[in-house]
N, C-alpha and C positions, 0 to 999 in steps of 0.2 A: 245871962250869957249861957248858962247851962240849958235853959229852955230852948234857945236858938239852936244849939248843937243837937239837941234831941229831935227837934223838928227837921233840921237838915238831914240828920241820919235817917229819919223816917221817910223823907222825900227820896233820898238815894235808894233806900230799900224798896219803896213802892215803884220807882222807875225801873230798878233791876227786875223786879217781879213782872212788871208789865212787858219789858223787853223779852224776858225769858218766855213768857206766855205767848207773845207774838211769834217768837222763833219756833216754839213747839207747834203752834198752829200752822205756820208755814211748812214745817217739816211734814206734818200730817197731810197737808194739801199736796206736797210733792209725792208722798207715798201713794195717795189716792190716784194722782195723775199717772204714776208709774204702773199701778195695777191695771188701770184701764188700757194704757198703751201696750203693755205686755200681753194682756188677755186678747187684744185685737190681733197682735202679731202671732200669737199662738193659734188663734182661730184661723187666720189667713194661711198659716203653714199646714193646716189640716189636723191639728190636735183636737181631741174631744174636750169637753168641759172637765171631764174626770182627769184627763192628762194635764190640763192647764192648771188645776188647783195646786198640786204639790209644790211647784216652784214658787207660786205666789203666797204660799203659807208663811214664808219667811217675813212677810210684811206684818203678820200678826204679832211677831216679836217686837216690832217697831212701833206698835201703838194702834194699828188697825184691828178691828175685831174680825174674827174668822167669818162671822155672819155677813159683815160688810163685803168682804172679799168674795164670798160666794154669790152675793147679790150682784156685785159688779160683773162677775163672770157670766152669770145668767143674763144680765142686760146685754152684754156684748154678743152672746151667742143666740139669744132668743128674742130680743127686742128689734123690731123692724127699723127703728131709727138708727141702729148701729150696723145695719146690713152692709152698707158701703163706706162705713166710717174709716178714716185714716187714723192710725194709732197716735201719731204725733199731734194732729189737729184735735182729736178727741181728748187726748191727755191735757193739752193746753186749755181746752174749754173747761174740763173738770177742775184744773188748778185755779183758773180765774174765778169760777163759780164758788169754789171752796174758800178762796181768799176774800171774796166780796159777796157773801150770800144774800145780802139785802140790796145789792146794787141793781138799779133799774134805770134805763134811759127814760128821759122825760121829753115830751114834744117841745119844739121851739114855740115861743110866744111872739 
């Protein structure tokens, strides 16, 4: 009986850790989405990359690296794929890719 309780407790702990990790990953994906969306809005409002960085630095306190934030800003400002990007749409795409990094459509058979 003691063994069953230990195994049950272990399963509960593993489930909790798994859910916590999934929640943390989701939160990081939300932050990444927000950084891209905000950077696009800042660019579209005429702010320079140097002006865009300070407000986005707050996400470094939430788990994103400052390096990642700078790369995101540079993508938004200097990558032609983002030239006409809509902040909300791009943010959603970043979120979806972050949550399912290995997701790939497969052709119908």
